N, C-alpha and C positions, 0 to 999 in steps of 0.2 A: 426690710432695707432701709437703712439710716443714712442721712445726709449731714455732715459735720463740717463746721468751719474750724480749721486747725487753729489753737491758740499758741501763743508764745508760752504760757505759763499755765499750768493746771490742766484742767480736763477740757477737750475740746467742745465748743458750743454746738449742741444738737439742734439743727433748725427744722428739719423734717424727717418724719418716721413713716415711710410709705409702707402701708399694711395691705397685703392681698386680700381682695374682696372674693372671699370663698366662704363655703359652708363650714360650721364649727367641726363638724366631724371629720374634716380633711386635715385640721390642724395637727401638726407633729406627727403625721403619717409619711411613709417614705414617698418621695415624689414632690414634697412641699419646699425643698431647699431652694434658696436663691444662689445658685451657682455662679451666675454672672451678672456683672454691673458694668455699663460702658457710656460714655459720652461721645458724641459725634466729633470728629476732627476740628471743627469750627466752633464747638461748645454750644450748638443751638439745639441739640436734641440730647435726651438721656433715654436709656432703655435698661430694663431689668427683668430678670427671670423671676416669676413669683410662684413657681411650682405648677405641677399640674398641668403641663404643655403650654401655659400662658405666658407671654411676654407683653410687657406694657412699654410703649414708645410715647415719650411726652416732650413737649417743648422745653427749652431750658433757656435762660432761668425760668422760674416759675412766676411769670409774669401775671399780675393781676392778683396774686396771693399776698395777703397782709401778713407780715411777720412781725408778731408783737413780743417785747421781752418779757418773761414771766418772773424770772429772777436773775441773780448775778451770773449763772452760769448754764442756763438753760433759754432756749429760744422756742416758742410754740407757734405752729403753723395754723394759720385760720383760712377761712375762705377757699377750701380746696375746690368746691363745686365751680368756682369761677375759672379753674385752671384745666377743667376736664373736657372742655368743648373741643380741643385739639389733639387729645390724646388718642392713641390707636391701641386696642387690645387685640393681640395676635395669638390666634389658636394654632400652634405648630403640629399638633396632631400626636407628638410624643413628648415625653420629658425632654426638658431643654438643659443641657450639661455646659454649655459654653455659648457665649455671644460676643459680638464685637460690631463696631460700626466703622466703616471707612469710606473714603471718597477718593476719586482720581485727582491729579493734579493737572490744571490746565496750563497752558503756556505761560500765562501771566501770574500763575499761582494761585488764582481764585478757584472756587468750586463751580464746575460746569452746570448748565441747567439740565433738568431730567428730561431724558429721552423716552418718547413714547413707546419705542420698540423694545425689545427683550435685550439689547445690549447695555450694560451697566454703565451708564456715564455720569449718574449723579451719586448722592450718597447711598450706601448699601449697609443693612443690617444683616449679619451672618448669624445663623442660629444652628448648634450641633446638637443632634439628637440622639436618643438611647439606640435607635436600630442603625447608626452609622450614616444616616442621611445628613445633608446639609441643606437648608433652605436659606435663601437669600430673598430679602425683602426691600423694596424701594422705601426710601426715606424722603418726605414724611407720609407718603400715602399708604404705606404698609401693603402695596401691591405685591404679589409672590412674583418674582423674576426669575429664579432658577430653583431646581431641585436637584442637587448634585449627589450622584451615587456613585460608590466605589469603596469607601470604608466598611469593614466588617464588624466594626464594633462602636460603641460610645465616642462620639466627638467631643473632645474636652476644651479646645482652645483654637484661636485664630490670629493671624496675623496678616494685615494688608501690605503690598507693596505698591506704592503709588508714586512712582517716578515718571519716566515716559510710558511705563507700563501701567496696567491696572490688574494686580493678580491677588489671589488669596491662598495663603498657607493655611492648612488644617492640621491639627494633631489629635491622634485618636489612640485609644486603647488597643486597636489592632495592631499597635507597634510601629505604625508608619506616619510619615507627614506626606501630604499630597499638596501639590502646587497646580492652581485653576486659574486659566486666563479668563478674567471677568469681560474683556473685551471681545472674546470668541464665544460668547454665550456659555461661559463656564466650562471650556474646554480643559481636559486633564493633560497637564505638561510634564509632570515628574512625580514619580513615587519614590520616596526616601525611606529606606528600609534598613537602616543600621542600627536602631534600637533593639534591644532584646527584651524588653519588657515594656509596659504600658508608656506611652507618651502623653505626659500630663499637660505641658504647656510649651508655647513657642512664642518668639517675640523676634521683630526686625530692627536692626539698628536705624537711627535716623537717617543715615546715607543710603539706606536700603541695600548695602552691600554685603551684610552679614545677616544670618539667621541663627538664633539661639534655639536649641530644643532640649528639654529636659524631661526625665521619665524615671522608671525604677530601675534599681540596681545603681544608685549613685550616678546616674547618667548625666553629663552635661556636654552637649555637642555644639560646636561653632561650625556652621556651614558658609560657603561663598554662594551668594545668589546669582552668580555669573555662571558659574560651573556646576552649582549643586553638589559639591564633594565636600567632605568633612576638612575643614582648616584646623581645628584642635579639639582634642578631648580634655576637658578641664577635670583635674582630679583633686578632691579635698573633701567632698561630703562622705557621711558614713551611712546615709540612709536614702531613701527615696527622694528625688528633687521633684517638687510639685508646682514651682512657680518661678518665672524669670522675667526680667525687665532691663532694658538698656536705659542710661541716664539720658535726658533730652539732648544733651551735646555728644552722646555717642562715646565718650571716654570712660564710662564704667558700665559693668553688667552686674545684676544682683541676682542671686539665686537662693531659693528658699527650700528647707528640706524637713523631713520627719526626723533628722537627727538633732533639733533644736537650734539649728544655727541658720542664719543668713550669711553668705559669703559675697563679698564684694571684689570682683576681678577686674583686672586691665584686659579688656577684651582683645587688644592687639598682641600683647606677649603672653596671654594666659596666666599671669601671675595672679596669685591670691592676695589681695590688698588687706583686707580685714575680715575678721569673723564676728559676727553680732550675735552672742549667745542669748538664749530665751529660757531662763531658769525661773521658776516660780513654784514653791519658794526656793531658797537658796539651795545650790546643789550639795552642800554638805547634809542637807537633812533628808536628801533622796537617794534611793538606790536607782541603779541603771535603769531598771524597767520603767519605774515610776517618773523618772526624769524624761525619758523619751515619750511617755504617754502625754505628759502635761505641757511639754514644750514643742510639740509638733507645730511647725510654722506652715501656715496653710497658703499665705499670698504675701507678695511684697510688691511695692509701688515706689517709684521716685517722685518727690515734689517737682513742680515745673521748673523751679530754679536750679534743681539738681543738687541742692545742698543738704537735703534731708531725704529720709527714707521711711516708709511707714510699713509695718508688718503686722499681720493677724495670726495669732497662735491659739492652740487648743487650752492653753491656761485661762482662756476667757479675758485675755487683755489685748488691746490694740496700742501699739507703740510707734510713736515718731522719733525717730533717731537722728542726732546731729552726726553728720559724717566726719566733721572735724574733730569732735571729742569722742566719737564711737560710743556714745551713751543716749538713752532715751532722754529727750528733752519733755516729752509729753506721754503720759499713760492714761489710758480710759478703759473702762470695763466694756466688753464686748463679747456676750454670751454667744457660743456656736458660731463665730465668725469663720466665712468660708472664702471670700474675696474681697478686693478692695481696689480703687483707682482714684486719682486725683482728676479734677476736672482740667481741661486743657489750659485755661487760663489762670489756674491755681485758686487757692482760696476756699475751694469746697472738695471734700473727701467722701466718697460714697463707698459704703460697705455693704456687703450682702450675708445673711445668715440663715439659719434654720428658723 
């Protein structure tokens, strides 16, 4: 798992490479993938799945760690031991396929204090497991709050609704999304079953009124979080859609697909505004099968100012796109990239890989 500082020119500055603490014989075996990386909404904690059932929860930023410049385009992290006293290692009991951190919004907009009872009133880490279970952990104590059961297959993604309510939306390979009320001990409120294939990802708009879900069979669905009915079915992809995210102002929606494209949509009209193509090498040198294999886009994320977009693809490249020019402004090598996210305050980009 890498932490990078995006650069305006050239390759991003890598300032932390978080490596799982596991035995050598487990390296590159099934179950070692980092499928999820997440910052808490206030930017005070960072979580990542390091494979083989384990999630690490660490304070952010890495206070007490000395970051020394090694050369002009790299930063090397020293003093890791000083940062480990407050980190939590969580054994989820199953491989972790998705994770997210959310927090309810109090009346004054600040994060409420942690409550000692089982109702989730402070920050929560959600983990999606191979067997379909969802385990929710208190942040920062890593105390288990809930074990939500209902999904029948791998849980791949989460989105939190943090308005006057505090709810969790989960997306699963069982072709459903489920909505849970975290103020009522994880009570199941809704099961959304309009997908016909795996659901890979879900995202909530910043105003909490819209839910996007994407999955197999070119599927991009927009839902109302008031009625939990479908508002629109967006058509434009030619392959499975595996990642989605709203821009910070809610004016745009980005989706990433195995068809080698990221599409940026207007979530209000459903119009496709731009297609960002991922061809490496140039498309003229590839046949159709090779092009789709190398350009599979795994993940997409907006920068905090909403002017740029990051994508991670199977061609071994991480791209930061200018939405104004519709071209990459930064390209960096990232082998076997699986996921990505910007920190809430910007300036730091986290990626996960095998």
